[in-house]
C-alpha angles and dihedrals in degrees: 000000000000114000097191137000116256120246116218096196115143100244099129139072096333090056089052089049089053092053089052090051091049087052091053089051090050089053099045103023130246092271095055096041091048092053093046093046091049095049101034106029091149090058089050089053092050091048090051090048091052090050089052089066095041095050089066090069129083100213141071108302134200123210124191113246111220116241092235092058089053091050092050092046096046090060083079105033145328112303095237091058092063088070097049095092099031120099117217100020136078139178114252114181100295097342138087109231112206120195122236089243093054091046090052089050090063086065100048099098093039093051091046093053096043091048093049094048093045091051090050090055094042092049090064090078095234092160093253119170104172138044110204114195114211134163133060098299092052085077088068115107088207093056095044094049091046093052092044090049092049101041109012095101094058103029138032106248112211132183122182120231091255104026094178092056090049091074093053095043090047092051092049093049093047090050091052095045115017091174091066090086107078137146115287134186094246114019126200115240103228106211116182116214103205117227 
């Protein structure tokens, strides 16, 4: 029995990635970023991949700045000076250091939307006792702490060891045995955190 329809809106990890990319553009300017992205798209992909691992932390992070980005940027001015007017980031000998506060700010809109939608579901009095976080973004310390802070007093918040794999395993099990989903006294609210 389905308690609530899923909503496949991109509020998760990809939205956080987009905020990081916007921040890089803020640091280097549209012109520099566009040139870099056009000439070195494979490096942009690697940088975004590296960020995907770092965004799961809740601390200051350091991401390697590709040499070609430095070369493109230094056509205008010294690389260190790009960070003079930017809050939450600094240049650290070949890397961009991002403060914990700035990293958390990339999550602001995502957490707001997820929290709002989750409250909307939980306010329907569906006799839910658990919130189970699954999906790629559920690996994020920032997301897990936020959901626990917001809902932990009323609901038990759970997250499997490998939350991204939980979706696949659940789909396989449901495909094998569709009758396994049946009404229960207290049902978990499965909330997918898109990666």
